C-alpha positions in Angstrom: -57.7 -103.5 -120.2 -59.9 -106.2 -118.8 -63.6 -106.5 -119.4 -65.8 -106.3 -116.2 -67.5 -109.9 -115.7 -69.7 -110.5 -112.9 -70.5 -114.3 -112.4 -74.4 -115.1 -111.8 -75.1 -116.0 -108.3 -76.4 -119.8 -107.5 -80.1 -120.1 -106.6 -81.0 -119.8 -102.9 -80.0 -123.4 -101.6 -82.1 -125.2 -99.3 -80.7 -125.3 -95.7 -79.2 -128.5 -94.6 -80.3 -128.1 -91.2 -83.7 -129.2 -90.8 -85.6 -128.1 -87.4 -87.4 -130.5 -85.5 -90.7 -128.4 -85.6 -90.6 -128.9 -89.4 -90.2 -132.6 -89.0 -93.0 -132.6 -86.4 -95.2 -130.4 -89.0 -94.5 -132.8 -91.7 -95.1 -136.0 -89.6 -98.5 -134.5 -88.4 -99.3 -133.7 -92.4 -98.5 -137.7 -92.9 -101.0 -138.5 -90.0 -103.9 -136.3 -91.7 -103.3 -138.2 -95.0 -103.5 -141.7 -92.8 -107.1 -140.1 -91.7 -105.9 -139.4 -88.3 -108.1 -136.7 -86.7 -105.6 -133.7 -85.7 -106.5 -132.2 -82.2 -104.7 -129.0 -81.8 -107.1 -128.2 -78.9 -105.7 -131.1 -76.8 -102.5 -129.2 -75.2 -102.8 -130.3 -71.5 -103.8 -132.8 -68.8 -107.6 -131.4 -68.5 -108.2 -131.6 -72.0 -106.7 -134.7 -72.3 -109.2 -136.3 -69.9 -112.1 -134.5 -71.0 -111.7 -135.9 -74.6 -111.1 -139.4 -72.9 -114.4 -139.1 -70.9 -116.3 -138.0 -74.3 -114.9 -141.1 -76.2 -115.5 -143.5 -73.2 -119.1 -142.2 -72.8 -119.8 -142.6 -76.2 -118.4 -146.3 -76.5 -120.1 -147.7 -73.4 -123.3 -145.8 -73.9 -123.1 -144.4 -70.3 -123.2 -140.6 -68.8 -121.1 -140.5 -65.8 -121.4 -137.8 -62.9 -118.3 -135.6 -62.7 -117.9 -137.9 -59.3 -118.1 -140.9 -61.0 -115.7 -140.0 -63.8 -113.2 -138.9 -61.2 -113.5 -142.3 -59.4 -113.1 -144.0 -62.8 -110.0 -142.2 -63.3 -108.3 -142.9 -59.7 -109.0 -146.8 -60.6 -107.5 -146.3 -64.3 -104.5 -144.4 -63.8 -101.9 -146.5 -62.1 -98.2 -146.8 -62.1 -98.2 -150.7 -63.3 -97.5 -150.5 -67.2 -98.8 -154.5 -67.4 -101.9 -154.1 -65.7 -102.9 -150.8 -67.5 -101.8 -153.0 -70.7 -104.6 -155.9 -69.4 -107.3 -153.1 -68.5 -106.7 -151.5 -72.2 -107.3 -155.1 -74.0 -110.3 -156.6 -71.7 -113.4 -155.9 -70.5 -113.7 -154.2 -67.1 -116.3 -153.6 -64.0 -117.0 -150.2 -62.4 -119.5 -149.7 -59.5 -121.5 -146.6 -59.9 -122.7 -144.0 -57.2 -125.9 -145.9 -56.8 -124.4 -149.1 -56.7 -125.1 -150.5 -59.8 -122.3 -152.4 -61.8 -121.0 -151.0 -65.3 -119.2 -153.5 -67.5 -117.0 -151.3 -69.7 -113.9 -151.4 -72.4 -111.6 -148.4 -73.2 -111.4 -149.4 -76.9 -113.4 -151.2 -79.2 -111.7 -154.7 -78.5 -113.7 -156.7 -80.9 -112.6 -154.2 -84.1 -110.0 -152.0 -83.0 -110.4 -150.3 -86.9 -113.6 -148.9 -85.6 -112.2 -147.2 -82.9 -111.2 -143.4 -83.1 -107.4 -142.3 -84.1 -106.5 -139.1 -83.2 -103.4 -137.4 -83.3 -101.8 -134.7 -80.5 -98.8 -132.7 -80.6 -97.0 -130.8 -77.7 -98.7 -132.1 -75.0 -97.8 -130.9 -71.6 -98.0 -132.9 -68.7 -97.7 -130.8 -65.1 -97.4 -133.1 -61.8 -96.1 -132.0 -58.6 -92.4 -132.9 -59.6 -92.3 -132.8 -63.3 -93.3 -130.7 -66.1 -92.8 -132.6 -69.6 -93.9 -132.2 -72.9 -94.4 -134.7 -75.6 -93.9 -134.1 -79.1 -96.7 -136.4 -80.5 -99.3 -138.6 -79.1 -101.5 -141.3 -80.9 -104.8 -141.8 -79.1 -107.0 -144.7 -79.8 -110.5 -143.8 -78.6 -109.0 -141.1 -76.4 -106.6 -143.2 -74.9 -103.0 -142.3 -75.6 -101.4 -145.5 -76.6 -98.5 -144.2 -78.9 -95.4 -141.5 -77.8 -93.3 -140.4 -80.6 -90.3 -138.3 -80.1 -88.7 -136.6 -82.9 -85.1 -135.2 -83.1 -83.0 -133.4 -85.9 -80.8 -135.2 -88.2 -78.0 -134.2 -86.2 -79.1 -136.1 -83.2 -78.9 -139.7 -82.6 -82.4 -141.3 -81.8 -80.8 -143.0 -79.0 -80.8 -139.4 -77.3 -84.5 -139.3 -77.5 -84.8 -142.6 -76.0 -82.7 -141.7 -73.0 -85.0 -138.8 -72.7 -88.2 -141.0 -72.5 -86.4 -143.0 -69.6 -85.4 -139.8 -67.8 -89.1 -138.6 -68.0 -90.5 -142.2 -66.6 -87.7 -141.9 -63.8 -89.0 -138.5 -62.7 -90.8 -138.9 -59.4 -94.2 -138.0 -59.8 -93.9 -138.5 -63.7 -97.0 -138.1 -65.9 -96.7 -141.7 -66.9 -98.0 -143.2 -63.5 -100.7 -140.8 -62.1 -102.5 -139.9 -65.5 -103.9 -141.7 -68.9 -100.2 -141.8 -70.3 -99.9 -144.9 -68.1 -102.0 -146.6 -70.9 -98.8 -145.9 -73.6 -97.9 -149.3 -75.1 -95.1 -148.0 -78.0 -92.6 -145.5 -78.1 -91.1 -144.3 -81.5 -88.1 -142.4 -82.0 -86.9 -140.9 -85.3 -84.6 -138.2 -86.6 -86.6 -138.5 -89.8 -84.4 -141.1 -91.6 -83.6 -143.5 -88.8 -86.7 -144.5 -87.1 -87.0 -147.3 -84.3 -89.7 -148.3 -82.0 -90.0 -150.2 -78.5 -92.5 -151.4 -75.8 -93.6 -149.7 -72.9 -92.7 -151.4 -69.3 -92.4 -151.4 -65.9 -89.0 -149.9 -64.6 -87.3 -153.3 -64.2 -87.6 -154.1 -67.9 -87.0 -150.5 -68.8 -83.5 -149.5 -68.8 -80.1 -149.4 -70.6 -77.7 -151.8 -70.5 -73.9 -151.2 -69.8 -73.4 -150.2 -73.6 -76.1 -147.9 -73.4 -78.4 -149.7 -75.8 -82.3 -149.8 -75.0 -83.1 -153.5 -75.3 -85.0 -154.5 -76.9 -85.4 -152.0 -80.0 -87.2 -153.0 -83.1 -86.8 -151.4 -86.3 -89.7 -152.4 -89.0 -89.1 -154.1 -92.4 -91.1 -155.0 -95.2 -91.9 -159.2 -96.1 -88.3 -159.5 -97.7 -86.8 -158.2 -94.7 -85.7 -154.7 -96.1 -85.4 -152.0 -93.2 -87.9 -149.4 -93.5 -86.2 -146.1 -91.4 -87.5 -143.2 -93.0 -90.2 -141.9 -90.8 -92.7 -141.4 -93.8 -92.2 -144.7 -95.1 -92.6 -146.1 -91.4 -95.8 -144.2 -90.9 -97.3 -145.6 -94.6 -96.5 -149.1 -93.4 -96.9 -149.2 -89.2 -99.1 -146.2 -88.7 -102.0 -147.3 -91.0 -104.8 -146.8 -88.7 -106.3 -150.4 -88.8 -102.6 -151.7 -89.0 -101.8 -149.9 -85.8 -104.8 -151.2 -83.7 -103.5 -154.9 -84.9 -100.2 -154.2 -83.8 -101.1 -153.4 -80.4 -104.2 -155.9 -80.0 -102.4 -158.9 -81.7 -98.9 -158.3 -82.2 -97.6 -157.4 -78.9 -97.6 -160.0 -76.1 -98.3 -159.7 -72.3 -95.8 -162.2 -70.6 -97.6 -162.8 -67.5 -95.1 -164.5 -65.7 -92.7 -161.5 -66.2 -95.2 -158.6 -65.8 -93.7 -157.8 -69.2 -94.7 -156.5 -72.6 -93.2 -157.7 -75.6 -93.4 -156.7 -79.3 -93.1 -159.0 -81.9 -90.7 -158.6 -84.4 -91.6 -157.8 -88.1 -90.7 -161.3 -89.6 -92.7 -162.8 -86.9 -95.7 -160.7 -87.5 -95.5 -161.6 -91.4 -95.1 -165.2 -90.5 -98.4 -165.4 -88.4 -100.2 -163.1 -90.8 -99.2 -165.9 -93.7 -100.5 -168.9 -91.6 -103.4 -167.3 -90.6 -104.1 -165.8 -94.3 -103.7 -169.2 -95.7 -106.4 -170.8 -93.1 -108.7 -168.1 -93.7 -108.4 -168.6 -97.4 -108.4 -172.3 -96.9 -105.6 -172.4 -99.6 -103.4 -175.5 -98.5 -100.1 -175.9 -96.4 -96.9 -174.1 -96.1 -93.8 -173.8 -94.0 -91.9 -171.0 -92.1 -88.2 -170.8 -92.8 -86.8 -168.7 -89.7 -83.1 -168.9 -88.6 -82.4 -170.6 -85.3 -82.6 -168.1 -82.4 -85.2 -166.0 -84.2 -87.7 -166.5 -81.8 -89.8 -169.3 -83.5 -91.3 -170.5 -80.1 -93.2 -166.8 -79.9 -94.1 -166.9 -83.7 -96.0 -170.4 -83.2 -97.4 -169.4 -79.8 -98.8 -166.0 -81.2 -100.1 -168.2 -84.6 -101.9 -170.8 -82.1 -103.6 -168.3 -80.1 -105.2 -166.3 -83.1 -106.5 -169.6 -84.2 -108.1 -170.2 -80.7 -110.5 -167.5 -81.5 -111.0 -168.7 -84.9 -114.4 -170.3 -85.0 -113.7 -171.8 -88.4 -111.0 -174.1 -86.7 -111.9 -177.2 -84.6 -108.5 -177.8 -82.8 -105.0 -176.3 -83.4 -102.0 -178.9 -82.7 -98.5 -177.8 -82.3 -96.3 -180.8 -82.5 -92.7 -181.2 -81.3 -90.6 -184.3 -82.1 -89.1 -185.2 -78.4 -90.4 -185.4 -75.2 -88.2 -182.9 -73.5 -89.4 -180.2 -76.1 -93.2 -180.9 -75.3 -92.3 -179.8 -71.9 -90.3 -176.7 -72.9 -92.6 -175.8 -75.6 -95.8 -175.9 -73.1 -93.5 -173.8 -70.5 -92.9 -171.4 -72.8 -96.6 -171.3 -74.0 -97.7 -170.9 -70.4 -95.4 -168.2 -69.6 -96.3 -166.0 -72.6 -100.1 -166.8 -71.2 -100.5 -168.6 -68.1 -102.8 -171.7 -68.3 -103.4 -171.7 -72.3 -101.8 -175.3 -72.7 -102.0 -178.3 -70.4 -99.6 -181.0 -70.1 -100.4 -184.6 -72.2 -99.2 -187.2 -69.7 -100.0 -190.0 -72.5 -101.6 -190.7 -75.7 -105.0 -191.3 -73.6 -104.9 -187.6 -72.2 -104.0 -186.2 -75.9 -107.1 -188.5 -77.4 -109.4 -187.1 -74.2 -108.4 -183.6 -75.4 -108.6 -184.0 -79.0 -112.2 -185.1 -78.3 -113.0 -182.5 -76.1 -115.2 -179.5 -76.9 -113.5 -177.3 -73.7 -112.1 -174.2 -75.6 -109.2 -174.7 -73.1 -108.5 -178.0 -75.1 -108.7 -176.2 -78.4 -104.6 -175.6 -78.6 -102.8 -178.7 -77.7 -99.1 -179.2 -77.5 -97.9 -182.7 -78.2 -95.1 -185.0 -79.5 -95.1 -186.6 -82.8 -94.7 -189.9 -81.0 -97.8 -189.7 -79.1 -100.0 -188.4 -82.1 -98.5 -191.4 -84.1 -99.5 -193.7 -81.6 -103.0 -192.3 -81.2 -103.3 -192.8 -85.0 -101.7 -196.2 -85.3 -104.3 -198.3 -84.3 -102.2 -201.2 -83.3 -100.0 -199.9 -80.3 -102.6 -197.9 -78.5 -103.7 -200.4 -76.1 -102.2 -203.1 -73.9 -102.3 -206.8 -75.2 -105.0 -208.7 -73.5 -106.8 -205.6 -72.4 -110.5 -205.0 -72.8 -109.9 -202.7 -75.6 -107.4 -205.5 -77.2 -110.2 -207.9 -77.1 -112.5 -205.5 -78.8 -114.6 -204.7 -76.1 -113.7 -200.9 -76.1 -112.6 -199.2 -79.2 -109.1 -198.2 -79.9 -107.7 -194.7 -79.8 -108.1 -194.8 -83.5 -111.7 -195.4 -83.6 -112.3 -193.1 -81.1 -110.8 -190.2 -83.1 -112.6 -191.5 -86.3 -114.9 -188.3 -85.7 -112.5 -185.8 -85.9 -111.7 -187.1 -89.4 -114.1 -184.5 -90.9 -113.1 -181.3 -88.8 -110.8 -178.6 -89.8 -107.8 -179.2 -87.8 -104.3 -177.2 -87.9 -101.0 -178.7 -87.4 -98.0 -176.7 -86.9 -94.8 -178.7 -86.4 -91.7 -177.5 -84.8 -88.4 -178.4 -86.5 -90.5 -179.9 -89.1 -87.3 -180.9 -91.4 -86.4 -183.3 -88.7 -90.1 -184.6 -87.5 -92.0 -185.1 -91.2 -90.0 -187.0 -93.4 -91.3 -190.2 -91.8 -94.5 -192.2 -92.4 -96.3 -190.1 -89.6 -96.8 -187.1 -91.9 -98.7 -189.4 -94.5 -100.5 -191.1 -91.8 -101.6 -187.2 -90.6 -102.8 -186.4 -93.9 -104.8 -189.6 -94.6 -106.6 -189.6 -91.0 -107.6 -185.6 -91.4 -108.4 -184.9 -94.8 -109.1 -181.5 -94.3 -106.3 -180.4 -91.9 -103.9 -178.1 -93.2 -100.1 -178.7 -92.0 -97.8 -176.0 -91.2 -93.8 -176.2 -90.7 -91.1 -174.0 -88.7 -87.7 -175.0 -89.5 -84.3 -173.2 -89.2 -82.6 -175.5 -91.6 -85.2 -176.5 -94.5 -84.3 -179.6 -97.0 -84.0 -178.5 -100.6 -82.6 -180.6 -103.3 -79.1 -180.0 -102.6 -79.2 -181.6 -99.2 -82.0 -183.8 -99.5 -81.3 -187.5 -98.3 -84.7 -189.3 -98.5 -86.4 -190.1 -101.8 -90.0 -190.4 -102.8 -91.1 -192.9 -105.8 -93.9 -191.4 -108.0 -94.7 -194.0 -110.6 -91.6 -195.0 -112.0 -89.8 -191.5 -111.2 -87.7 -191.3 -108.0 -86.9 -187.8 -106.9 -85.4 -186.5 -103.5 -88.0 -185.3 -100.8 -87.8 -181.6 -99.9 -89.6 -179.5 -97.2 -91.5 -177.8 -100.2 -92.4 -181.1 -101.1 -94.1 -181.9 -97.8 -95.6 -178.4 -97.2 -96.5 -177.3 -100.6 -94.8 -173.8 -100.5 -92.8 -171.4 -98.5 -94.8 -168.5 -96.8 -92.1 -166.5 -95.1 -88.1 -166.6 -94.9 -86.1 -164.9 -92.0 -82.3 -166.6 -92.6 -79.1 -166.5 -90.5 -78.0 -163.6 -93.1 -81.1 -161.3 -92.0 -80.7 -162.3 -88.4 -76.8 -161.3 -88.5 -77.9 -157.8 -90.6 -80.4 -157.2 -87.9 -77.9 -158.1 -85.2 -80.4 -160.5 -83.8 -78.1 -163.4 -83.5 -74.2 -163.3 -83.1 -72.1 -162.8 -86.1 -69.6 -165.3 -87.4 -65.9 -165.0 -86.7 -64.6 -166.9 -89.5 -60.9 -168.2 -89.8 -59.8 -169.3 -93.4 -57.1 -171.8 -94.0 -56.3 -172.5 -97.3 -54.4 -175.3 -97.8 -52.5 -176.9 -101.0 -54.5 -179.0 -103.1 -52.9 -182.3 -103.7 -50.7 -182.4 -106.9 -50.5 -178.7 -106.8 -47.3 -177.0 -107.7 -45.3 -175.6 -105.0 -45.2 -171.9 -105.0 -43.1 -169.4 -103.1 -44.6 -167.5 -100.2 -45.0 -163.8 -100.6 -42.2 -161.6 -99.2 -42.7 -161.1 -95.8 -45.2 -163.7 -94.9 -45.1 -167.3 -93.7 -45.6 -170.2 -95.9 -48.4 -172.0 -94.9 -48.1 -175.2 -93.4 -48.7 -178.3 -95.5 -46.4 -181.0 -94.4 -47.6 -183.8 -92.5 -47.0 -184.7 -88.9 -44.6 -187.9 -88.9 -46.1 -191.3 -89.9 -49.2 -189.6 -91.6 -48.4 -189.1 -94.9 -50.8 -191.6 -96.1 -53.5 -189.7 -94.6 -56.0 -187.8 -96.9 -54.3 -184.2 -97.6 -57.2 -182.0 -97.1 -58.6 -183.5 -94.3 -55.2 -184.0 -92.6 -54.8 -180.2 -93.2 -57.9 -179.3 -91.4 -57.4 -181.5 -88.3 -53.7 -180.0 -88.1 -55.2 -176.7 -88.3 -57.8 -177.5 -85.2 -55.2 -178.8 -83.1 -52.9 -176.0 -83.8 -55.3 -173.3 -83.1 -57.6 -175.0 -80.9 -56.3 -173.9 -77.2 -55.9 -170.4 -78.5 -59.4 -170.1 -79.8 -60.9 -171.7 -76.5 -59.0 -169.8 -74.2 -56.8 -172.8 -72.9 -59.7 -175.0 -73.4 -62.4 -173.1 -71.3 -65.0 -173.6 -74.0 -66.3 -176.8 -75.9 -66.4 -176.5 -79.7 -68.6 -178.1 -82.4 -67.1 -179.4 -85.8 -69.6 -179.7 -88.4 -69.0 -182.1 -91.4 -70.6 -182.4 -94.6 -71.8 -186.3 -94.1 -71.9 -188.8 -91.1 -69.0 -190.7 -93.2 -67.1 -187.5 -93.1 -67.5 -187.2 -89.3 -66.3 -190.9 -88.8 -63.1 -190.4 -91.1 -62.3 -187.2 -89.1 -62.6 -188.9 -85.9 -60.1 -191.3 -87.1 -58.0 -188.7 -88.0 -58.0 -187.0 -84.5 -57.2 -190.5 -83.0 -53.9 -190.9 -85.2 -52.7 -187.3 -85.2 -53.5 -186.7 -81.2 -51.6 -190.2 -80.6 -48.7 -189.5 -82.7 -48.1 -185.8 -80.9 -48.6 -187.4 -77.8 -46.0 -190.1 -78.5 -43.7 -187.0 -79.4 -44.6 -184.6 -76.8 -45.6 -186.4 -73.2 -46.9 -183.4 -72.0 -49.7 -183.0 -74.9 -53.0 -183.6 -73.6 -55.4 -185.1 -76.3 -58.9 -183.7 -77.2 -61.9 -185.8 -76.3 -63.6 -186.0 -79.5 -67.1 -187.2 -79.6 -69.5 -188.1 -82.8 -72.8 -187.0 -83.2 -75.8 -188.9 -85.2 -76.3 -185.5 -87.0 -73.2 -185.7 -88.7 -71.4 -183.1 -85.9 -68.2 -183.5 -83.9 -68.5 -182.4 -80.3 -65.1 -181.9 -78.8 -65.1 -182.4 -75.2 -62.3 -181.1 -73.6 -60.5 -182.6 -70.6 -61.2 -181.1 -66.9 -58.6 -178.4 -65.4 -56.9 -181.3 -63.1 -56.4 -183.4 -66.3 -55.1 -180.8 -68.3 -52.6 -179.7 -65.4 -54.3 -176.5 -64.7 
């Protein structure tokens, strides 16, 4: 007979499903820990406006009548997100009932840390056509600037993004005729996955064909590691002073497009590193950000922040080509209208360098104009008054700047800063700080220029010129973040010379290693590469609809490959009269650009 036995019951397990209300409660608790003031009394529009009135009057030291406050609200609550964003960041004017002017700000724009930061949950805004409820709102001095929508773990954050878009598209929605017009950022999270994006007018606020909201940001640490969990995100992004900096410093209002743009984490870290380096006066540095990651925006923001730094006399953004001078100036002025002027010649550059006008504090110029101004030899025409000594040269006129604190920011510094100009700048401006942006820094492995120190010769690297790396965001990081297109890689493994022949695996074709007739003397590895390109090219480029780039390790390799293409294509054309050769062109940087025939030439 068996003995009765009762298995012990397992302790009560925690439910796998976490309710949205629980996520919201935990988030509010986190905000309390970050010293936000929780406002459970603000649940509707009237309470929101009453709180804003109290903060507004205290900040501007004024007592408004009920009529004046109603008029103020009518002026402030507008459907244009871009205009509202400017009002939030600027000093504004209001005419009181007795005709006297009132200059006011909505927040403390000089020191955003000194504003009141409050958290509101489940606010309901009722209008004539919509009755929306918002999970969490963050207020700065009574102004709602951040909306947070929370979902459960089982819901993709994209659903919350769609909900926000739907709310904004509703006729008479709360974003157009209430204080919610000042919302700058939306944050969406299901606790484990957190994203954020800027508010914008309708033309910049929609999903694309793939139903992906553009642009969407994910926060990351200085090493570019994603910060996805809501609690970690709050610790890094929603600290009160940090949120103030995000809105006041690291959002860009693009005047030409009437659009709000949020800087990406790596751009923010780069700007912070440059600004900290200047404030601490601790030498030079370079930023390694990959091509296509937005270096122009990063340098623009660094330049504009330095414009407000009274310790800095001038900030020069230096490019290495005339077309980049025009392009950079246009980009800067697109971000902020009229922020930089054109330097038509070296004389204009010198005039602006000597100017005390704040509009001339940030200057975009070419390394050639700057070098000419400092050379002292080619800055005036022979036979002119200056040449005869009757008028000082550019270099002599710039002499007073030698004692000034000047910041130089070099674009593509791997190209422009390995000549004599770099040393000339350092010698003429001993107090200057130099910062470089590059997507391809020079290391020992790819250095080609030498520097001589005593009896020792060594290769010159980007670090030799700029002392240290301030921040890095490489192509690997950009691909992981989907900020640039991924590479599609086809591997072609040819047999090395002298290697024993091997049988192909069953069911697989052997690799093509035979040379074309009459090419047995060509270098085997390079010949295999050329043959592979010729075999695959038409398919890979959709029957030559696209051009292609072929990168080589050196200029000598590019020249050798160019000869191989000419030889092999001539032999193919001799064998097949229908074969249309590729047009190959070498580029001075070691790239070969394949320029293809027109459709008529190709027989299309």
